[in-house]
NUBANU-176858 format. One record per atom (N, C-alpha, C, CB): atom name; y, x, z; residue number from 1. Coordinates in pm, 1 decimal, always signed. Glycine has a CB too. Example, Ala and Ser with C-alpha at 12.3 -4.5 7.8 and 13.67 -1.06 7.14 Angstrom:
+----+----------+----------+----------+-----+
: at :    north :     east :       up :   i :
+----+----------+----------+----------+-----+
:  N :   -569.0 :  +1319.0 :   +780.0 :   1 :
: CA :   -450.0 :  +1230.0 :   +780.0 :   1 :
:  C :   -330.0 :  +1320.0 :   +780.0 :   1 :
: CB :   -447.3 :  +1130.8 :   +904.6 :   1 :
:  N :   -225.0 :  +1285.0 :   +708.0 :   2 :
: CA :   -106.0 :  +1367.0 :   +714.0 :   2 :
:  C :     +3.0 :  +1290.0 :   +787.0 :   2 :
: CB :    -59.8 :  +1408.4 :   +572.5 :   2 :
+----+----------+----------+----------+-----+
***
This chain:
+----+----------+----------+----------+-----+
: at :    north :     east :       up :   i :
+----+----------+----------+----------+-----+
:  N :   +814.1 :  -1047.8 :  +2225.1 :   1 :
: CA :   +681.9 :  -1152.9 :  +2171.4 :   1 :
:  C :   +538.3 :  -1065.2 :  +2271.2 :   1 :
: CB :   +650.8 :  -1138.2 :  +1931.2 :   1 :
:  N :   +515.9 :  -1215.7 :  +2318.5 :   2 :
: CA :   +404.2 :  -1176.5 :  +2355.0 :   2 :
:  C :   +319.6 :  -1270.7 :  +2283.0 :   2 :
: CB :   +390.0 :  -1168.2 :  +2495.4 :   2 :
:  N :   +160.2 :  -1224.7 :  +2351.5 :   3 :
: CA :    -14.9 :  -1287.3 :  +2293.1 :   3 :
:  C :    -16.5 :  -1367.6 :  +2397.9 :   3 :
: CB :   -179.1 :  -1171.9 :  +2284.7 :   3 :
:  N :   -150.3 :  -1441.5 :  +2306.1 :   4 :
: CA :   -202.7 :  -1587.2 :  +2423.6 :   4 :
:  C :   -177.9 :  -1561.9 :  +2589.5 :   4 :
: CB :   -404.1 :  -1616.1 :  +2414.0 :   4 :
:  N :    -85.8 :  -1640.9 :  +2635.2 :   5 :
: CA :   -102.5 :  -1724.8 :  +2751.4 :   5 :
:  C :   -233.1 :  -1742.9 :  +2803.0 :   5 :
: CB :    -54.3 :  -1846.1 :  +2727.5 :   5 :
:  N :   -363.5 :  -1735.4 :  +2707.1 :   6 :
: CA :   -479.1 :  -1782.6 :  +2798.4 :   6 :
:  C :   -595.1 :  -1605.5 :  +2843.3 :   6 :
: CB :   -588.6 :  -1936.7 :  +2674.7 :   6 :
:  N :   -555.2 :  -1499.5 :  +2806.6 :   7 :
: CA :   -523.4 :  -1382.1 :  +2780.1 :   7 :
:  C :   -525.1 :  -1315.5 :  +2914.0 :   7 :
: CB :   -402.5 :  -1375.9 :  +2706.3 :   7 :
:  N :   -611.1 :  -1232.6 :  +2967.7 :   8 :
: CA :   -627.5 :  -1169.2 :  +3071.9 :   8 :
:  C :   -623.4 :  -1066.4 :  +3070.8 :   8 :
: CB :   -702.0 :  -1186.4 :  +3120.4 :   8 :
:  N :   -592.6 :   -889.5 :  +3195.0 :   9 :
: CA :   -683.4 :   -861.6 :  +3182.2 :   9 :
:  C :   -752.8 :   -811.5 :  +3264.6 :   9 :
: CB :   -680.3 :   -824.1 :  +3115.1 :   9 :
:  N :   -949.0 :   -790.4 :  +3261.2 :  10 :
: CA :  -1029.5 :   -756.8 :  +3366.3 :  10 :
:  C :  -1052.1 :   -681.5 :  +3412.4 :  10 :
: CB :  -1100.1 :   -770.5 :  +3370.1 :  10 :
:  N :   -998.2 :   -659.1 :  +3520.2 :  11 :
: CA :  -1033.2 :   -426.2 :  +3524.2 :  11 :
:  C :  -1190.2 :   -484.9 :  +3623.4 :  11 :
: CB :   -832.2 :   -245.6 :  +3697.9 :  11 :
:  N :  -1202.1 :   -527.5 :  +3644.8 :  12 :
: CA :  -1390.7 :   -473.4 :  +3660.2 :  12 :
:  C :  -1444.5 :   -486.8 :  +3518.0 :  12 :
: CB :  -1512.4 :   -596.5 :  +3777.6 :  12 :
:  N :  -1377.1 :   -531.1 :  +3445.6 :  13 :
: CA :  -1434.1 :   -514.7 :  +3288.6 :  13 :
:  C :  -1399.3 :   -401.6 :  +3195.8 :  13 :
: CB :  -1390.7 :   -629.1 :  +3208.8 :  13 :
:  N :  -1280.1 :   -386.1 :  +3260.3 :  14 :
: CA :  -1183.0 :   -301.5 :  +3209.7 :  14 :
:  C :  -1212.4 :   -382.9 :  +3009.2 :  14 :
: CB :  -1234.9 :    -87.3 :  +3257.9 :  14 :
:  N :  -1127.5 :   -399.6 :  +3010.0 :  15 :
: CA :  -1115.9 :   -460.5 :  +2900.3 :  15 :
:  C :  -1027.9 :   -649.5 :  +2904.3 :  15 :
: CB :  -1279.1 :   -449.4 :  +2854.4 :  15 :
:  N :   -980.3 :   -671.8 :  +2765.2 :  16 :
: CA :   -872.6 :   -811.8 :  +2777.8 :  16 :
:  C :   -930.9 :   -883.6 :  +2743.0 :  16 :
: CB :   -746.3 :   -834.9 :  +2711.1 :  16 :
:  N :   -956.5 :  -1038.7 :  +2858.3 :  17 :
: CA :  -1105.1 :  -1146.0 :  +2824.6 :  17 :
:  C :  -1017.0 :  -1265.1 :  +2841.1 :  17 :
: CB :  -1270.8 :  -1145.5 :  +2954.7 :  17 :
:  N :  -1090.0 :  -1345.4 :  +2728.7 :  18 :
: CA :  -1010.8 :  -1483.0 :  +2732.9 :  18 :
:  C :  -1038.8 :  -1609.0 :  +2767.9 :  18 :
: CB :   -975.7 :  -1509.8 :  +2635.7 :  18 :
:  N :   -915.0 :  -1694.8 :  +2859.1 :  19 :
: CA :   -950.5 :  -1732.6 :  +2991.2 :  19 :
:  C :  -1069.9 :  -1908.1 :  +2997.6 :  19 :
: CB :   -772.4 :  -1749.9 :  +3072.7 :  19 :
:  N :  -1041.2 :  -1888.6 :  +2859.4 :  20 :
: CA :  -1095.5 :  -2004.3 :  +2809.4 :  20 :
:  C :  -1242.1 :  -2033.0 :  +2808.4 :  20 :
: CB :  -1054.7 :  -2012.0 :  +2691.7 :  20 :
:  N :  -1230.5 :  -1925.8 :  +2727.2 :  21 :
: CA :  -1442.7 :  -1873.9 :  +2659.7 :  21 :
:  C :  -1459.0 :  -1773.0 :  +2787.7 :  21 :
: CB :  -1475.9 :  -1734.4 :  +2432.3 :  21 :
:  N :  -1421.3 :  -1740.6 :  +2861.5 :  22 :
: CA :  -1475.3 :  -1578.9 :  +2948.5 :  22 :
:  C :  -1522.5 :  -1505.6 :  +2849.9 :  22 :
: CB :  -1610.6 :  -1581.6 :  +3072.6 :  22 :
:  N :  -1522.4 :  -1552.2 :  +2735.8 :  23 :
: CA :  -1527.3 :  -1342.2 :  +2679.9 :  23 :
:  C :  -1465.6 :  -1267.4 :  +2669.2 :  23 :
: CB :  -1552.3 :  -1283.8 :  +2576.4 :  23 :
:  N :  -1509.8 :  -1118.2 :  +2631.1 :  24 :
: CA :  -1350.9 :  -1048.4 :  +2611.7 :  24 :
:  C :  -1309.0 :  -1051.7 :  +2424.7 :  24 :
: CB :  -1359.7 :   -838.6 :  +2681.8 :  24 :
:  N :  -1209.9 :  -1100.1 :  +2498.7 :  25 :
: CA :  -1136.2 :  -1025.0 :  +2329.5 :  25 :
:  C :  -1189.1 :   -959.3 :  +2199.3 :  25 :
: CB :  -1058.0 :   -909.9 :  +2355.2 :  25 :
:  N :  -1180.7 :   -796.3 :  +2283.0 :  26 :
: CA :  -1252.3 :   -735.7 :  +2174.3 :  26 :
:  C :  -1166.2 :   -683.9 :  +2087.1 :  26 :
: CB :  -1337.4 :   -820.3 :  +2107.6 :  26 :
:  N :   -963.5 :   -668.2 :  +2144.5 :  27 :
: CA :   -889.0 :   -642.5 :  +2072.0 :  27 :
:  C :   -858.2 :   -721.8 :  +1923.5 :  27 :
: CB :   -919.1 :   -533.6 :  +2071.9 :  27 :
:  N :   -905.2 :   -889.0 :  +1936.4 :  28 :
: CA :   -842.7 :   -950.2 :  +1805.7 :  28 :
:  C :   -702.0 :   -943.2 :  +1844.5 :  28 :
: CB :   -891.8 :  -1110.2 :  +1763.4 :  28 :
:  N :   -722.2 :   -957.6 :  +1678.0 :  29 :
: CA :   -520.9 :   -938.8 :  +1640.9 :  29 :
:  C :   -482.4 :  -1081.8 :  +1677.6 :  29 :
: CB :   -454.3 :   -902.2 :  +1428.1 :  29 :
:  N :   -591.4 :  -1155.5 :  +1620.1 :  30 :
: CA :   -518.9 :  -1370.7 :  +1633.4 :  30 :
:  C :   -480.8 :  -1331.8 :  +1860.4 :  30 :
: CB :   -786.0 :  -1607.0 :  +1582.4 :  30 :
:  N :   -496.9 :  -1283.0 :  +1844.0 :  31 :
: CA :   -473.0 :  -1299.9 :  +2034.9 :  31 :
:  C :   -371.9 :  -1282.0 :  +2074.3 :  31 :
: CB :   -537.9 :  -1212.3 :  +2134.4 :  31 :
:  N :   -332.3 :  -1137.3 :  +2011.7 :  32 :
: CA :   -165.4 :  -1110.7 :  +1978.3 :  32 :
:  C :    -87.8 :  -1148.5 :  +1911.0 :  32 :
: CB :   -130.2 :  -1024.9 :  +1947.0 :  32 :
:  N :   -119.5 :  -1168.7 :  +1801.8 :  33 :
: CA :    -16.2 :  -1282.9 :  +1707.3 :  33 :
:  C :   -130.4 :  -1428.2 :  +1622.5 :  33 :
: CB :    +80.6 :  -1155.3 :  +1536.0 :  33 :
:  N :    -84.9 :  -1488.7 :  +1563.5 :  34 :
: CA :   -143.3 :  -1615.9 :  +1517.0 :  34 :
:  C :   -160.7 :  -1718.5 :  +1621.1 :  34 :
: CB :   -271.9 :  -1592.6 :  +1456.3 :  34 :
:  N :   -207.4 :  -1728.6 :  +1729.7 :  35 :
: CA :   -256.7 :  -1764.5 :  +1804.5 :  35 :
:  C :   -258.8 :  -1900.9 :  +1838.9 :  35 :
: CB :   -231.2 :  -1702.1 :  +1867.1 :  35 :
:  N :   -129.7 :  -1974.8 :  +1809.5 :  36 :
: CA :   -108.2 :  -2142.0 :  +1778.5 :  36 :
:  C :   -172.5 :  -2160.1 :  +1653.9 :  36 :
: CB :    +57.0 :  -2199.9 :  +1763.3 :  36 :
:  N :   -210.2 :  -2067.4 :  +1549.2 :  37 :
: CA :   -266.1 :  -2124.5 :  +1444.2 :  37 :
:  C :   -397.6 :  -2058.8 :  +1418.2 :  37 :
: CB :   -178.0 :  -2120.4 :  +1333.4 :  37 :
:  N :   -474.3 :  -1988.9 :  +1461.7 :  38 :
: CA :   -533.1 :  -1909.0 :  +1397.5 :  38 :
:  C :   -671.7 :  -1903.5 :  +1563.6 :  38 :
: CB :   -412.2 :  -1757.6 :  +1333.8 :  38 :
:  N :   -624.4 :  -1903.9 :  +1625.1 :  39 :
: CA :   -734.1 :  -1974.0 :  +1746.5 :  39 :
:  C :   -793.2 :  -2119.0 :  +1770.3 :  39 :
: CB :   -671.5 :  -1962.0 :  +1871.0 :  39 :
:  N :   -938.4 :  -2112.1 :  +1746.0 :  40 :
: CA :   -944.4 :  -2340.6 :  +1794.1 :  40 :
:  C :   -933.8 :  -2327.4 :  +1925.6 :  40 :
: CB :  -1132.4 :  -2469.9 :  +1764.0 :  40 :
:  N :  -1000.2 :  -2232.3 :  +1983.1 :  41 :
: CA :  -1026.0 :  -2220.2 :  +2120.1 :  41 :
:  C :   -877.8 :  -2336.4 :  +2231.4 :  41 :
: CB :  -1020.1 :  -2015.6 :  +2144.7 :  41 :
:  N :   -776.9 :  -2248.4 :  +2133.3 :  42 :
: CA :   -606.3 :  -2249.9 :  +2185.8 :  42 :
:  C :   -549.3 :  -2379.0 :  +2133.1 :  42 :
: CB :   -500.3 :  -2111.1 :  +2116.3 :  42 :
:  N :   -567.7 :  -2433.7 :  +2004.9 :  43 :
: CA :   -556.7 :  -2558.5 :  +1956.0 :  43 :
:  C :   -626.3 :  -2672.6 :  +2062.0 :  43 :
: CB :   -622.4 :  -2554.7 :  +1812.8 :  43 :
:  N :   -749.3 :  -2652.5 :  +2072.0 :  44 :
: CA :   -812.3 :  -2765.9 :  +2144.9 :  44 :
:  C :   -760.6 :  -2799.8 :  +2259.7 :  44 :
: CB :   -937.4 :  -2747.8 :  +2171.0 :  44 :
:  N :   -690.9 :  -2733.5 :  +2338.1 :  45 :
: CA :   -714.1 :  -2690.4 :  +2472.8 :  45 :
:  C :   -550.1 :  -2777.9 :  +2411.7 :  45 :
: CB :   -762.6 :  -2498.3 :  +2553.1 :  45 :
:  N :   -449.2 :  -2696.0 :  +2332.9 :  46 :
: CA :   -276.1 :  -2738.3 :  +2366.8 :  46 :
:  C :   -329.4 :  -2945.1 :  +2290.4 :  46 :
: CB :    -89.3 :  -2584.0 :  +2205.8 :  46 :
:  N :   -446.0 :  -2947.9 :  +2206.2 :  47 :
: CA :   -454.3 :  -3089.5 :  +2193.0 :  47 :
:  C :   -486.5 :  -3200.1 :  +2355.3 :  47 :
: CB :   -584.1 :  -3099.9 :  +2076.4 :  47 :
:  N :   -603.7 :  -3144.8 :  +2412.4 :  48 :
: CA :   -599.6 :  -3188.2 :  +2561.4 :  48 :
:  C :   -476.6 :  -3184.8 :  +2585.3 :  48 :
: CB :   -672.7 :  -3108.5 :  +2664.3 :  48 :
:  N :   -382.3 :  -3134.3 :  +2640.7 :  49 :
: CA :   -239.9 :  -3125.2 :  +2710.2 :  49 :
:  C :   -208.0 :  -3194.1 :  +2662.6 :  49 :
: CB :   -151.0 :  -3030.3 :  +2716.6 :  49 :
:  N :   -179.5 :  -3241.5 :  +2537.0 :  50 :
: CA :    -44.9 :  -3365.7 :  +2470.0 :  50 :
:  C :   -144.8 :  -3518.1 :  +2464.7 :  50 :
: CB :    +30.0 :  -3310.7 :  +2242.8 :  50 :
:  N :   -290.1 :  -3514.8 :  +2479.2 :  51 :
: CA :   -361.2 :  -3653.0 :  +2500.8 :  51 :
:  C :   -308.7 :  -3703.0 :  +2647.8 :  51 :
: CB :   -542.1 :  -3636.8 :  +2496.6 :  51 :
:  N :   -316.3 :  -3625.5 :  +2750.2 :  52 :
: CA :   -352.4 :  -3666.8 :  +2899.3 :  52 :
:  C :   -169.9 :  -3645.4 :  +2890.2 :  52 :
: CB :   -488.0 :  -3545.1 :  +3028.3 :  52 :
:  N :    -31.2 :  -3695.7 :  +2865.3 :  53 :
: CA :    +53.0 :  -3709.5 :  +2889.1 :  53 :
:  C :    +69.0 :  -3840.9 :  +2819.7 :  53 :
: CB :   +115.8 :  -3610.1 :  +2876.9 :  53 :
+----+----------+----------+----------+-----+
***
């Protein structure tokens, strides 16, 4: 199982960060489970990618 592909660990800030918003995830459960259904930023990114095809 893996979390959202848009999350990464920022060692300078010492926290997990969303690459879409640039904001810390603050341990949001939706970043680990259910981001496909619960995260508006992820859903928008996916829609935008599918429109470009």
